[in-house]
Phi, psi and omega in degrees: 000137182254115181240160178283132180287153176276177177303319180295321181300323185270355183084000178284149179237144175295156181301127180277107182273356176278128183285145175297155179301136178085357180281142181258152176288139183298147177291157180304322180297319179295321179293322177296319178296322178294321178298319177297319179298320179293324177295317177299321180300318180297319179296315180298319180297321179296315178298320178302312181300317180297313182294319181295317178298317179296317180296316179295322179296315180294314184294330183269358183302309179298324180297320180294321178298315181297318182293318183294322185272003184281345174078011177086163177081359182229133179298149179299132180286142179276162179298326181296320180292326177294311184295332183270007176083016180275336184235005180222130182207138175283356177271358181304138179281159179268319184234000169268163176285132174249145171290141180288339182202140172074218190245137179245138168217236196313137175277136178262188188308143173251129179218159178264121182273166177291347180274003180088357179263151163277137179240148171204166176232163174218161178281125179234137170249091187293337179247043185309121179060027175234168176303135179083017180288164186154160190255147178232173170259119182256134191258133180225151175227156180205154174256341188222005184059026173234312178258127185239148178234128176289133173260317177127187180288123179259323177236112184278173176262164171049053183264008182097347177248309177240168178261237178287152180274136170244195188284153178191207186218144171248130177234159178263169183248028184296336178277355179073024181298319178268098187295334182270006178240151176294157183292340178269010178287154171248141181237130181247130170250137183200165178262142168224144181268116179250108185053041176086352181265131181278120183231152182256136181234163179230137175222162181224157179228137175243013179235034176075020178092008177291323180211156181229147176241150177299133175276331171226150184270015175205171181294147177265341177212152182213144171292155183288338183202182185273006177239018178253128177286128186196073193210178172060059184295129169254132186250138179221125182259128176259108185290332182292316181263000185048054181236135175264123180257142176235133178242119185245140174282119185230062178079254180256022176210166175243108180286144183239132185226150182234148181213145176260350180233359180079002182240312181261117183246142179243138180289132180237353180155187182205155171258115185274132182230036178270182183300324180296329180270350186237044176057036173090356180233119181276178181237028178068205180281130181275142178220165168049057178293153179202143182232132177221167175237146176221147174258142171297120184295344181263309185267341183082001179296133181260133179232149174265138179243131174257119176258149177195159174269141182202180183240117181271035185298334179270001182242019180074022183230199180226196179295152182185183179258128184243164174216153172232143176262133181187218181206169174260136178277189185297335178264010180069022173275134180286133177241117181284142177247348179222162177288155181297149174226161180273140173291321180224137185279353185278183185267354191222048174234088190224165181056040187283160171219170195215149172228138180280111178279320182200185178295340186242003184215141176235145172250139183230146170232154179214157169287128174271092182186174184206129183294349177290338182211340186297331181265006175281172177289119181238130187242139166256197184291346181260006181110195181298132179253145180242011174252097188222138173126129175217169185251142183296167164300144175293151179238140169263125183246130177227159180274130178225173183093203182233162180305130183093344178215053180281149171225163174265126173268127186242133176227145180287146163270096187280145179277060187299333179294342181261000182291138174270182179303137184281147172245122184237159177184177177208160180202160179217167183219158169272184179298151180101165182296127185215129176281127181258333183206139175210100188215141180257129185224169172301152184290345179259097198207142167251131175242123173252114186245116181248126182247138172223160177283145179297336171266109190299345179264008185238153181283161172299136184225170176072199182256142175241126182245127175243119183245124178252107191247132174228171183297329184237010187201156172209152174218131185233129176247122176246112186253126177264105183292336182285334181242354182061031175245160179209161175237152179232130175231155177207162178214159177203149174262001184273354181234123184243346178299128185302311179296321179296317179297319180300314180291320184293324186266009177302140175277125181250132178248142180210174182231144176258348170078016180219087184282146175049056180281158175290330178218139182228123180239124175254132176247117185240120179249112179259145167226182186305320187234022181205158171224128175232133180214162178212152169265118187305132180089350182278334185074010182246146177232160178223126182236131177218143172288143177231110183273095182210144172252358180292130182275000178231151180224129177268125180260116179245127181235130178217165179211152173251010177255186179268069191239145174250153183236133167239129186232150172227125183242129179235123167291136179252109187271130174291330178208259181288154181291150176280147174292161188253115176287155179286129180294152171296154179302335183285348182253135181232076183278163174250133179264131174237158181088201182288160186282154170086170173060039170268137179240074182222138172212152184197176182234032171127143170256187180284184178290166179059035180287146181222089187219172172232159187273140178291163189267349184219160179181172175234174187287152175296331182299320180294317177298320179296322178295314178300317182294318181293323180289336180067032181233155177287150175259005178250162179284155182289131178298155179301138179085004178246153172278145179293146176272086184283337176058213183286350180296348181282340189292311184295314176303319179296317182295312181297314180300318180296318179297316180297318179293322177297316178298319179299319179296319178299317179296321179300315179300316180296318180297319180296318179295317178298317180298315181298317180296318181296316180295316180295321178295322180300322183260001178070028182270130179291151179291141177212147178290123181294146179268140177291124180263134181284154176237123187295342185250009182239141172286160180307323182289345183256000183287000000 
């Protein structure tokens, strides 16, 4: 039992009002001086209270903003985490999900809750590269994969059973497999590294995934040593045989295990993914396995799909999310029938997860990042930032093609509810290199670019170049209409690590699969720190991280073929609409939809332009001010932390100075008070002795 100590317990003594032998009573003049000192003390104390309250209020203002906008479920962030770049970053996205603190990576299971929400978790390191770092599972919910609400940490780190959280799976108990748990329980299997050894743990939740408790107080499976890959369990329950299956990433294979109780698992086989099984080219270390089924929407043929993370370094690519089409054998081991293909052709669609929407459709989310550079030192205008990571646009995946040559067709879940008024226009060119569009817009933007040949009876030809230019970053797409292939290059000044720059600036080549079309439409969705695009009708997507703090992006489009361009540009608002800058005289856009809130300016389209001027706008000076300040002009969406940026420094500094001054005054007041009291009683001055406290360490006294 913990009780408060008495004066005697602490060694403190009540004030001794008995005068020492031989002490004289103070003279009236001395007492009057002491009274004045006590009056001064009261005034000083009043000023102290005012200054301290003011200082605390100013210093805590950013903290209050962060806490209020967090949407609940997350502990209030401290001033230290804000100041150290853990909760504030100029890389925060406008309409994608951002982690509220630290570093975000792999997406965990996505499931539909009884509350009507889709739920998922992701790996978060809230103290990334700080004392006490380590990963947890952070819980988020959404109804539409556009608007997200933070729930908070559901599975913590360092709980006495496991250490940091790695990837795993959440399954429900509706089949009653776990007899000692209610049917509405959720069960999580996951990896944790214990002294470098990859081990599997089990936890359960009876509150809808808000919190989890250990199902066993130790690991249920373990790698034999600290250099064996044995992680990221994917769980699949077979109701017919009442068997729980586990699929583990084990280097160049996926091990398969079976259990009748969910605790003791037996090895039954593996899916080999080494060079021998993949036509001579391996895919590096396999991670994050996942299994789903899809039916061909035309023939009804059902196929099993194995998803996994891998490295396409031997295929001219980088890390990404892959899939194989095949089936499960009698032991539930996956057997591939086709070679692996990428879910997304870009460099930053990793740690993905999936939910089965129907027999013919899957929805997927992924971490937009790459271990080649995302964990390197990345700086915004305030220095190195430790708040990094956002989640991709959701994708709808369906099976297309023919038996024996199936592919996944991918389409974006676009945030159309957040689209601002459209800006449209068109331009055309003669043969030879010709600029068709050059316009500066907010960095959070959708561009729909449709190309046709100037000769309406001829296909789109030559090369089409789309350049996305910012003050500190660029991304260039060069599309060959004759072969339906393209290359992507990018650069940034926000990353200086040599290895990181090498990985970030790699040229990636991909194919859209539709050569020499009569019409070609590219849909490009930009946000503050990402670019995602697709060629309409291809079923292929490309996702890339964009390390930039510039709030504006210049879209430059050119061609060396006989091509005409029709474009539609939409600002995508995270919350309130952006103000509209006045277009340059060289640009003649057409406004469609409701009036106002267009954010477009430019310096010319191509020749033969046929456009009209929008009806509203704001000054370039205001846009320049917003850009220089490096801050958003819209309010923070619900469930997001405010982007306080460098504005947090002055309130903290002023508040700290006021509180320091108050403390100094307090010390002086105490000394004055002590002197006055001692003078009043005729007590000689003496250095006070440090009194011990039985419940405090020396550093806390």
